C-alpha positions as CSV (number, residue, x, y, z in Angstrom):
1,M,8.4,33.6,7.4
2,N,7.6,29.9,7.7
3,R,6.5,28.9,4.2
4,K,5.1,25.6,5.5
5,G,2.7,27.2,7.9
6,W,1.3,29.7,5.6
7,S,-1.8,27.6,4.6
8,M,-2.9,27.6,8.3
9,G,-3.9,31.2,7.7
10,V,-6.8,30.1,5.6
11,V,-10.0,31.2,7.3
12,L,-13.5,30.2,6.7
13,L,-15.6,33.3,6.4
14,L,-19.0,32.0,7.5
15,L,-21.2,34.5,5.8
16,G,-24.9,34.0,5.5
17,F,-25.2,32.1,2.3
18,V,-28.5,31.7,0.4
19,A,-30.3,28.5,0.8
20,W,-29.2,25.8,-1.6
21,G,-31.5,23.8,-3.7
22,A,-30.8,20.2,-2.5
23,A,-32.2,18.6,-5.7
24,A,-30.6,21.1,-8.1
25,A,-28.1,19.6,-10.6
26,V,-24.5,21.0,-10.7
27,E,-24.0,23.2,-13.7
28,P,-21.9,21.5,-16.3
29,R,-18.5,22.8,-17.5
30,G,-18.8,25.7,-20.0
31,G,-22.3,26.7,-18.8
32,G,-21.1,29.4,-16.4
33,K,-18.8,30.3,-13.5
34,V,-18.3,28.2,-10.4
35,A,-17.9,31.3,-8.2
36,E,-17.3,35.0,-8.3
37,L,-14.0,36.2,-6.9
38,A,-14.3,38.9,-4.2
39,V,-11.1,40.6,-3.0
40,G,-11.2,42.5,0.3
41,A,-8.7,44.2,2.5
42,A,-8.1,41.1,4.7
43,G,-8.4,38.3,2.1
44,V,-10.0,36.7,-0.9
45,E,-13.4,35.1,-0.9
46,W,-15.1,32.9,-3.6
47,L,-18.9,33.4,-3.8
48,P,-20.4,30.1,-5.3
49,A,-22.5,30.5,-8.4
50,V,-23.6,26.8,-8.5
51,A,-25.9,24.7,-6.4
52,G,-26.6,21.0,-5.7
53,Y,-23.0,20.1,-4.9
54,D,-21.4,18.3,-1.9
55,R,-18.3,20.4,-1.5
56,L,-15.9,22.7,-3.2
57,V,-12.1,22.1,-3.3
58,L,-10.0,25.2,-3.4
59,T,-6.3,24.9,-4.4
60,V,-4.0,27.9,-4.4
61,S,-0.4,28.1,-5.5
62,G,1.9,31.1,-5.0
63,P,5.5,32.4,-4.9
64,D,8.4,30.2,-3.7
65,G,6.5,27.0,-4.3
66,L,3.7,27.7,-1.8
67,S,0.7,25.4,-2.2
68,F,-2.6,25.1,-0.3
69,S,-5.7,22.9,-0.7
70,Q,-8.8,23.0,1.4
71,E,-12.4,21.5,1.1
72,F,-15.5,23.6,1.8
73,K,-18.9,22.0,2.5
74,A,-21.9,23.3,0.7
75,G,-23.1,26.5,2.5
76,V,-19.6,27.7,3.4
77,D,-17.8,30.2,1.1
78,P,-14.2,29.3,0.2
79,A,-11.9,32.0,1.5
80,L,-8.2,32.8,1.9
81,S,-6.7,35.2,4.5
82,L,-4.0,37.7,3.6
83,F,-2.2,36.6,6.8
84,D,-0.7,33.3,7.9
85,A,-1.1,31.6,11.3
86,A,1.7,33.8,12.8
87,G,0.0,37.0,11.7
88,Q,2.6,37.6,8.9
89,R,1.4,38.7,5.5
90,L,1.6,36.4,2.6
91,P,4.5,37.2,0.2
92,D,4.2,39.5,-2.7
93,G,3.7,37.9,-6.1
94,G,1.2,36.3,-8.3
95,Y,-1.2,33.5,-7.1
96,T,-3.1,31.0,-9.1
97,W,-6.3,29.4,-7.8
98,E,-8.5,26.6,-8.9
99,L,-12.0,25.9,-7.5
100,R,-13.3,22.4,-8.3
101,V,-16.9,21.1,-7.7
102,V,-17.4,17.7,-6.0
103,P,-20.9,16.6,-6.8
104,R,-23.4,15.1,-4.4
105,V,-23.6,11.4,-5.0
106,A,-26.1,9.1,-3.3
107,A,-24.6,6.4,-1.1
108,A,-26.1,3.6,-3.2
109,L,-24.6,5.0,-6.4
110,A,-21.3,5.5,-4.8
111,Q,-21.2,1.8,-3.7
112,R,-22.1,0.6,-7.2
113,L,-19.4,2.9,-8.7
114,K,-16.9,1.5,-6.3
115,A,-17.8,-2.1,-7.1
116,A,-17.5,-1.4,-10.9
117,R,-14.1,0.3,-10.3
118,E,-12.8,-2.6,-8.3
119,A,-14.1,-5.1,-10.9
120,G,-12.5,-3.1,-13.7
121,D,-15.8,-2.9,-15.5
122,Q,-15.4,0.4,-17.5
123,A,-18.7,0.0,-19.3
124,A,-20.7,-0.4,-16.1
125,E,-18.8,2.6,-14.6
126,T,-19.7,4.8,-17.5
127,A,-23.3,3.7,-17.5
128,L,-23.6,4.4,-13.7
129,R,-22.1,7.9,-14.2
130,R,-24.6,8.7,-16.8
131,Q,-27.5,7.4,-14.6
132,G,-26.3,9.6,-11.7
133,G,-26.0,12.7,-13.9
134,L,-22.2,12.9,-13.3
135,A,-20.5,14.9,-16.0
136,A,-17.7,13.3,-18.0
137,E,-15.5,16.2,-17.0
138,P,-15.7,17.8,-13.6
139,L,-16.9,21.4,-13.2
140,A,-13.9,23.7,-12.3
141,Q,-12.8,27.3,-12.6
142,S,-9.4,28.8,-12.2
143,G,-8.0,32.3,-12.0
144,H,-5.4,34.6,-10.6
145,F,-4.9,37.3,-8.0
146,A,-1.8,39.2,-6.9
147,I,-0.3,40.7,-3.7
148,Q,1.8,43.8,-4.0
149,G,3.2,45.7,-1.1
150,G,1.5,43.4,1.3
151,A,-1.9,44.2,-0.1
152,L,-4.2,42.4,-2.5
153,V,-4.5,44.0,-5.9
154,Q,-8.1,44.9,-6.8
155,P,-9.1,43.0,-9.9
156,D,-11.4,45.7,-11.2
157,L,-8.8,48.4,-11.8
158,A,-8.7,49.5,-15.4
159,E,-5.4,50.0,-17.2
160,P,-5.3,53.3,-19.3
161,S,-5.1,52.8,-23.0
162,P,-4.9,55.2,-25.9
163,A,-8.3,55.7,-27.6
164,R,-8.8,53.7,-30.8
165,G,-7.5,55.6,-33.7
166,K,-5.3,58.0,-31.7
167,R,-1.6,58.1,-32.2
168,P,0.9,58.1,-29.3
169,A,1.9,61.6,-28.4
170,S,5.4,61.2,-29.8
171,Q,4.1,60.5,-33.3
172,R,1.3,63.0,-33.7
173,S,3.4,65.6,-35.6
174,M,5.3,63.1,-37.7
175,T,2.8,61.2,-39.7
176,N,-0.6,62.0,-41.1
177,L,-2.3,58.6,-40.4
178,S,-5.7,57.8,-41.9
179,L,-8.3,56.9,-39.3
180,R,-10.3,54.7,-41.7
181,D,-10.1,50.9,-41.9
182,Q,-8.1,49.7,-44.8
183,V,-9.3,46.8,-46.9
184,I,-6.8,45.1,-49.2
185,A,-8.5,42.8,-51.7
186,D,-5.3,41.0,-52.6
187,D,-2.2,39.4,-51.1
188,L,-0.2,41.6,-48.8
189,I,3.5,41.3,-48.9
190,V,5.6,43.3,-46.4
191,Q,9.3,43.1,-47.1
192,G,10.2,44.1,-43.6
193,S,8.8,43.9,-40.1
194,A,5.2,44.7,-39.0
195,C,4.1,46.2,-35.7
196,I,0.4,46.0,-34.8
197,G,-1.1,47.7,-31.8
198,L,-2.0,51.1,-30.4
199,D,1.5,51.6,-28.9
200,C,3.5,51.1,-32.1
201,V,5.5,54.2,-33.1
202,N,7.2,55.5,-36.2
203,N,10.7,54.2,-36.8
204,E,9.9,51.2,-34.5
205,S,13.1,49.4,-33.6
206,F,12.3,45.8,-34.5
207,G,15.6,44.1,-33.8
208,F,15.0,40.5,-35.1
209,D,11.2,40.7,-34.7
210,T,9.2,40.0,-37.9
211,I,5.8,40.7,-36.4
212,R,5.2,42.6,-33.1
213,L,2.0,43.1,-31.2
214,K,2.4,46.2,-29.0
215,E,-0.2,47.5,-26.6
216,N,-1.5,46.7,-23.1
217,N,-3.7,43.9,-24.2
218,T,-2.2,41.6,-26.9
219,R,-4.3,38.9,-28.4
220,I,-4.3,36.9,-31.6
221,K,-7.7,35.3,-32.4
222,F,-8.5,32.6,-34.9
223,D,-12.2,33.2,-35.9
224,D,-13.4,30.2,-37.9
225,T,-16.4,31.2,-40.0
226,S,-17.1,27.6,-41.2
227,T,-20.8,26.7,-41.6
228,G,-22.4,23.4,-42.5
229,T,-22.6,20.0,-40.8
230,G,-19.3,18.3,-40.1
231,F,-16.9,21.2,-40.6
232,P,-14.7,22.1,-37.5
233,N,-15.6,25.6,-36.3
234,H,-14.1,26.3,-32.9
235,D,-12.5,29.7,-32.5
236,W,-9.1,29.9,-30.8
237,Q,-7.0,32.7,-29.3
238,L,-3.4,33.3,-28.3
239,T,-3.5,35.4,-25.2
240,A,-0.6,37.2,-23.5
241,N,-1.3,38.2,-19.9
242,D,-4.6,38.8,-18.2
243,S,-6.1,42.2,-18.8
244,A,-7.4,42.7,-15.2
245,S,-5.3,44.1,-12.4
246,G,-3.9,41.3,-10.2
247,G,-4.2,38.9,-13.1
248,A,-1.5,36.5,-14.2
249,N,1.5,37.1,-16.3
250,K,1.0,34.2,-18.7
251,F,0.8,33.0,-22.3
252,S,-2.3,30.9,-23.1
253,I,-4.1,29.0,-25.8
254,E,-7.8,29.5,-25.3
255,D,-10.7,27.6,-26.8
256,I,-13.0,30.6,-27.3
257,T,-16.0,28.4,-28.4
258,A,-15.8,26.0,-25.4
259,A,-14.7,28.8,-23.0
260,T,-11.7,26.8,-21.8
261,V,-8.0,27.5,-21.5
262,P,-6.3,24.1,-22.2
263,F,-2.7,25.4,-22.3
264,T,-1.0,28.1,-20.1
265,I,2.6,29.1,-19.4
266,T,2.9,31.6,-16.5
267,G,5.5,34.3,-16.4
268,S,9.0,33.6,-15.0
269,A,8.6,29.9,-15.8
270,P,12.2,28.5,-15.9
271,T,14.1,27.9,-19.1
272,N,13.2,24.5,-20.6
273,A,10.2,24.1,-18.3
274,I,8.9,22.0,-21.2
275,F,11.2,21.0,-24.0
276,V,10.5,18.8,-27.0
277,D,13.5,17.6,-29.0
278,S,13.7,16.7,-32.6
279,S,12.9,13.0,-31.9
280,G,9.8,13.8,-30.0
281,R,11.2,13.3,-26.5
282,V,9.8,15.6,-23.9
283,G,12.0,17.2,-21.2
284,F,10.7,18.9,-18.1
285,R,13.4,21.4,-16.9
286,T,15.9,19.9,-19.3
287,A,16.9,20.6,-22.9
288,T,18.4,17.2,-23.3
289,P,15.7,14.6,-22.7
290,V,17.2,11.1,-22.9
291,L,13.9,9.1,-22.9
292,D,10.3,9.8,-24.2
293,L,9.7,11.7,-20.9
294,H,12.5,13.1,-18.9
295,V,12.1,15.0,-15.6
296,A,15.1,16.8,-14.2
297,T,15.2,18.8,-11.0
298,S,17.6,19.5,-8.1
299,N,15.6,17.8,-5.5
300,T,13.3,14.7,-5.8
301,P,11.8,14.7,-9.3
302,A,8.2,13.5,-8.8
303,M,4.8,13.1,-10.4
304,R,1.4,13.5,-8.6
305,L,-1.6,11.3,-9.4
306,E,-4.7,13.0,-7.8
307,Q,-8.2,11.7,-8.0
308,N,-9.9,14.8,-6.7
309,G,-13.3,13.4,-5.8
310,S,-15.3,15.4,-8.4
311,G,-16.2,12.3,-10.4
312,G,-18.1,10.6,-7.6
313,F,-15.3,8.5,-6.3
314,T,-13.4,8.9,-3.0
315,A,-10.6,11.4,-3.3
316,Q,-7.1,9.8,-3.3
317,T,-3.7,11.2,-4.1
318,W,-0.4,9.3,-4.9
319,D,3.1,10.6,-5.5
320,I,5.7,8.7,-7.6
321,A,9.1,10.1,-7.0
322,G,12.8,9.3,-6.7
323,N,16.0,10.7,-5.1
324,E,19.4,9.6,-3.9
325,A,17.7,7.7,-1.0
326,N,15.1,5.7,-2.8
327,F,12.4,5.4,-5.5
328,F,9.1,5.4,-3.8
329,V,5.3,5.6,-4.0
330,R,3.8,8.0,-1.4
331,D,0.2,7.6,-0.2
332,V,-0.5,11.3,0.3
333,T,-4.1,10.8,1.4
334,G,-3.1,8.1,3.8
335,G,-0.7,10.3,5.8
336,S,2.1,10.5,3.3
337,R,3.2,6.9,4.1
338,L,5.6,5.2,1.7
339,P,4.2,1.7,1.0
340,F,6.6,1.0,-1.8
341,R,10.3,1.8,-1.9
342,I,13.4,0.7,-4.0
343,R,16.8,1.6,-2.7
344,P,19.7,2.6,-5.1
345,G,21.9,-0.3,-6.0
346,A,19.2,-2.9,-5.9
347,P,20.3,-5.8,-8.2
348,T,18.6,-6.7,-11.5
349,S,15.4,-8.7,-11.0
350,S,15.2,-8.0,-7.3
351,I,11.5,-8.4,-8.0
352,D,10.6,-10.0,-11.4
353,I,7.1,-10.9,-12.6
354,N,6.9,-13.1,-15.7
355,A,4.2,-13.4,-18.3
356,S,2.4,-16.1,-16.3
357,G,2.2,-14.0,-13.2
358,N,5.0,-15.9,-11.3
359,V,7.0,-13.6,-9.0
360,G,10.8,-14.0,-8.8
361,I,12.9,-12.5,-6.1
362,G,16.5,-12.3,-7.3
363,T,15.7,-14.3,-10.4
364,A,14.4,-13.4,-13.9
365,S,12.8,-16.8,-14.5
366,P,10.5,-17.7,-11.6
367,S,9.1,-21.2,-12.1
368,T,6.5,-21.0,-9.3
369,R,4.1,-18.4,-8.0
370,L,6.9,-17.1,-5.8
371,T,10.5,-18.1,-6.4
372,L,13.4,-17.0,-4.2
373,S,16.8,-17.6,-6.0
374,D,18.8,-17.6,-2.8
375,G,19.2,-15.9,0.6
376,V,16.7,-15.6,3.4
377,I,13.2,-14.3,3.7
378,T,12.3,-12.7,7.1
379,I,8.7,-12.6,8.3
380,G,8.5,-10.8,11.6
381,G,11.3,-12.3,13.6
382,L,11.3,-15.5,11.6
383,S,13.7,-16.1,8.7
384,L,13.3,-18.6,5.9
385,G,16.2,-19.6,3.7
386,Q,19.1,-21.9,2.9
387,R,21.1,-23.6,5.6
388,S,24.7,-22.2,5.7
389,G,27.0,-24.3,3.6
390,A,24.2,-26.5,2.2
391,T,22.6,-24.9,-0.9
392,D,20.0,-27.7,-1.1
393,D,18.9,-27.3,2.5
394,L,16.0,-25.1,3.7
395,Q,15.8,-23.8,7.2
396,V,13.6,-21.5,9.2
397,N,15.2,-19.6,12.0
398,A,13.0,-18.3,14.8
399,L,13.8,-15.6,17.4
400,R,14.8,-18.2,20.0
401,N,17.3,-19.9,17.7
402,I,15.1,-22.9,16.9
403,I,15.5,-24.1,13.3
404,F,12.7,-25.6,11.2
405,G,14.3,-27.0,8.1
406,V,14.3,-29.3,5.1
407,D,17.7,-30.9,5.1
408,S,18.7,-32.4,1.8
409,N,20.7,-35.2,3.4
410,N,20.3,-34.8,7.2
411,D,24.1,-35.4,7.3
412,S,23.4,-38.9,5.9
413,T,21.8,-40.1,2.6
414,N,18.1,-39.4,3.3
415,A,16.3,-36.1,2.8
416,S,14.4,-35.0,5.9
417,F,12.2,-32.4,7.6
418,S,13.7,-31.4,10.9
419,V,13.2,-29.1,13.9
420,S,16.3,-28.4,15.9
421,R,17.4,-26.0,18.6
422,N,20.2,-23.5,19.0
423,N,21.0,-23.4,15.2
424,D,22.6,-26.9,15.7
425,P,21.3,-29.7,13.4
426,N,22.8,-32.2,15.8
427,Q,20.3,-31.0,18.5
428,V,17.2,-32.3,16.7
429,I,13.8,-32.0,18.3
430,F,12.0,-33.7,15.5
431,V,13.1,-35.3,12.2
432,A,11.0,-37.1,9.5
433,R,13.2,-38.8,6.9
434,E,12.7,-40.0,3.4
435,D,13.2,-43.6,4.5
436,N,10.0,-43.4,6.6
437,L,11.9,-43.2,9.9
438,V,10.8,-40.5,12.4
439,G,12.9,-39.3,15.3
440,I,12.0,-37.3,18.4
441,N,15.0,-35.8,20.1
442,L,17.1,-38.0,17.8
443,Q,18.8,-37.1,14.6
444,T,19.3,-40.6,13.1
445,P,16.3,-42.8,14.0
446,S,16.5,-46.5,13.5
447,F,12.8,-47.3,13.8
448,P,9.5,-45.9,12.3
449,L,9.3,-43.9,15.5
450,H,12.3,-43.6,17.7
451,V,12.5,-41.4,20.8
452,G,15.6,-40.0,22.4
453,T,18.9,-41.5,23.5
454,D,19.0,-41.3,27.3
455,A,17.0,-40.6,30.4
456,T,16.8,-36.9,29.6
457,N,15.0,-37.2,26.2
458,G,13.2,-40.5,25.8
459,N,15.6,-43.4,26.7
460,G,15.5,-44.8,23.1
461,A,11.8,-45.9,23.3
462,H,10.6,-46.9,19.8
463,L,7.9,-48.5,17.7
464,T,9.2,-51.5,15.7
465,A,8.4,-52.1,12.0
466,A,6.0,-54.8,13.3
467,G,4.0,-52.2,15.2
468,I,5.3,-53.3,18.7
469,W,6.0,-50.5,21.1
470,T,9.2,-50.9,23.0
471,D,10.0,-48.9,26.1
472,G,13.6,-47.8,26.8
473,S,14.6,-49.8,29.8
474,S,18.4,-50.0,29.9
475,R,20.1,-50.2,33.3
476,A,22.4,-47.4,32.0
477,N,19.4,-45.0,32.2
478,K,18.3,-45.9,35.7
479,E,19.3,-45.3,39.3
480,N,18.2,-46.2,42.8
481,I,17.3,-49.7,41.6
482,R,15.7,-51.9,44.4
483,A,13.4,-54.9,44.6
484,L,9.6,-54.4,44.7
485,D,8.2,-55.5,48.1
486,S,5.5,-58.2,47.6
487,K,3.3,-56.7,50.3
488,D,3.3,-53.4,48.4
489,A,2.6,-55.2,45.1
490,F,-0.3,-57.1,46.7
491,A,-1.7,-53.9,48.2
492,A,-1.4,-52.1,44.9
493,L,-3.1,-54.9,43.0
494,V,-5.9,-55.1,45.4
495,G,-6.3,-51.3,45.2
496,L,-6.6,-51.3,41.4
497,E,-10.2,-50.9,40.2
498,P,-10.6,-51.8,36.5
499,V,-13.3,-49.8,34.7
500,R,-15.0,-49.7,31.4
501,Y,-15.2,-46.3,29.7
502,N,-15.7,-44.3,26.5
503,G,-13.4,-41.4,25.6
504,K,-15.0,-37.9,25.7
505,N,-15.9,-36.6,22.2
506,S,-14.9,-39.9,20.7
507,P,-16.5,-40.0,17.2
508,D,-16.9,-43.8,17.1
509,G,-18.0,-44.2,20.8
510,E,-15.8,-47.3,21.1
511,E,-15.5,-48.7,24.7
512,Y,-12.2,-49.3,26.5
513,L,-11.0,-51.0,29.6
514,G,-8.5,-49.4,32.0
515,F,-8.0,-47.5,35.2
516,I,-8.6,-44.0,36.5
517,A,-5.3,-42.2,37.1
518,E,-6.8,-40.2,40.0
519,D,-8.0,-43.4,41.7
520,V,-5.1,-45.9,41.5
521,P,-2.9,-46.7,44.5
522,D,0.1,-44.4,45.1
523,L,2.6,-47.1,44.1
524,V,1.5,-46.9,40.5
525,A,0.3,-43.3,40.3
526,M,2.1,-40.6,38.5
527,N,3.0,-37.4,40.3
528,N,0.3,-35.3,38.5
529,R,-2.3,-38.2,38.6
530,K,-3.2,-37.5,35.0
531,G,-1.7,-40.6,33.4
532,L,-0.4,-44.1,34.0
533,S,2.6,-46.1,33.0
534,P,1.5,-49.6,31.7
535,M,4.9,-50.9,32.9
536,D,4.0,-50.0,36.5
537,I,0.9,-52.2,36.3
538,V,2.9,-54.9,34.6
539,A,5.5,-54.8,37.4
540,V,2.9,-55.1,40.1
541,L,1.2,-58.0,38.3
542,T,4.5,-59.7,37.8
543,K,5.5,-59.4,41.5
544,V,2.1,-60.7,42.6
545,V,2.2,-63.6,40.1
546,Q,5.7,-64.5,41.2
547,E,4.6,-64.6,44.8
548,Q,1.6,-66.6,43.9
549,E,3.7,-69.0,41.9
550,K,6.0,-69.5,44.9
551,T,3.1,-70.2,47.1
552,I,1.6,-72.7,44.6
553,H,5.0,-74.4,44.4
554,E,5.3,-74.7,48.1
555,L,1.7,-76.0,48.3
556,A,2.5,-78.6,45.6
557,V,5.5,-79.8,47.5
558,R,3.4,-80.1,50.7
559,V,0.7,-82.0,48.8
560,N,3.3,-84.4,47.4
561,E,4.6,-85.0,50.9
562,L,1.2,-85.6,52.3
563,E,0.3,-88.0,49.4
564,T,3.5,-90.0,50.1
565,M,2.7,-90.2,53.8
566,R,-0.8,-91.4,53.0
567,K,0.4,-94.2,50.7
568,T,3.0,-95.4,53.2
569,A,0.4,-95.6,56.0
570,S,-2.0,-97.6,53.9
571,L,0.7,-100.4,53.3
572,R,1.3,-101.1,57.0
573,P,-0.2,-104.4,58.3
């Protein structure tokens, strides 16, 4: 039988349920039962005995670690089928159930409770719970049923017992017992063993027993008859096993006055299920606890933290566990995700939070809000860490092998922030150095702004310390060099149309003079006609001025010649 699938056999028996009083308050703990257990041929049903709730949560555990939990809205009776989803009967053995009441909480109160919880305001939370009539302890009921031979055991079967005052048959002819109660108004000292119960016999073999209770219902009750204000007066009882058929094999401590059972050990619990050693250390499944609380098991020791929703807050369950693969926190409610995991072998102070709230990764003494001692941090496909071979350098490696980094010396004497490609600091895209020099496509800039080294990356254009922009114009970076035709220059100059304009969205509205890239002659236009090169305009103006200067010179020569001819003519007789 597939144990994991057995809970799928739970069926909702939608019987006609009496109308619920919407405004009725949920009955507090100790004031009565949550439900009556009804055992039938095909399953178990719980008939609610309370009203005014939002839902009931049924949890059932059984043999071989079986466990099942299901919520039932008001108006639906909780039920459990004897058969699983595959039609197979549930295994024989004892089953324990708990039915917990989740109260109906108004949306406004739920929001205020949530806000108080998130703010850590315990006083406000307590006051809100009182205002909403939410009990300090949730209303719950637990019990047992059994399956034997594939059938549910009827809980109302009575176990035969000898009548009070009658001896077992084997003893009737041996001892003439008195049927009257005996009152001893003095200390009673028995220098031997004592057997109490209807099934005790003459010549009882006690073994090492000092006191033995022997009959089909064994109980020891502590009946406190204290009276008066301030005296404790709860009655308690040690109970061995349920008295009803199908009940639990168990040992319990019961608070008779409060009608609660605060402590129970079920039958067949393993040795050392709970063990307290001489120093007060508690072991779960171990007789040799090493620390104050020690849990030992063969597979993934764990602890469950379950907020069950009965207090007015949203239900949420967490598991804290560990095994050979990891220590983890499991969000059971959120689909059993593992939001927090630590792998075996993690070094000391892998994560370390100091008294001021600083977080260290790989260091026990973080000096900032987040301190990484060494190594690399990866965010998505981006890694942040030290540059190889330079412990004082910081670099960020992207998926495309581009490095963003703070280089302690930029292979020189000045610290810098740099962006380079292909994991090569010599292929710098951008660098800003401590000496106030900035390079673009240049690792070692010589000016406040220095661009590139050749025609492929900026030609060495730069801004001087005096604020003068200097274009890169070396012959070494040029080809197809030829003279500018004067006719083309004149045509381009004539075609230029200077304009006055303001930049769009300019905050100061300042006016400028210039040209429209889309309207200039082809000779000075850029391919995309979105920008202009000032040097192109300067070249055109230079060529035109040169041609005009040549013309002016020629005209001056001609004027001088004419002036000489005029003077010579005036001297003739």
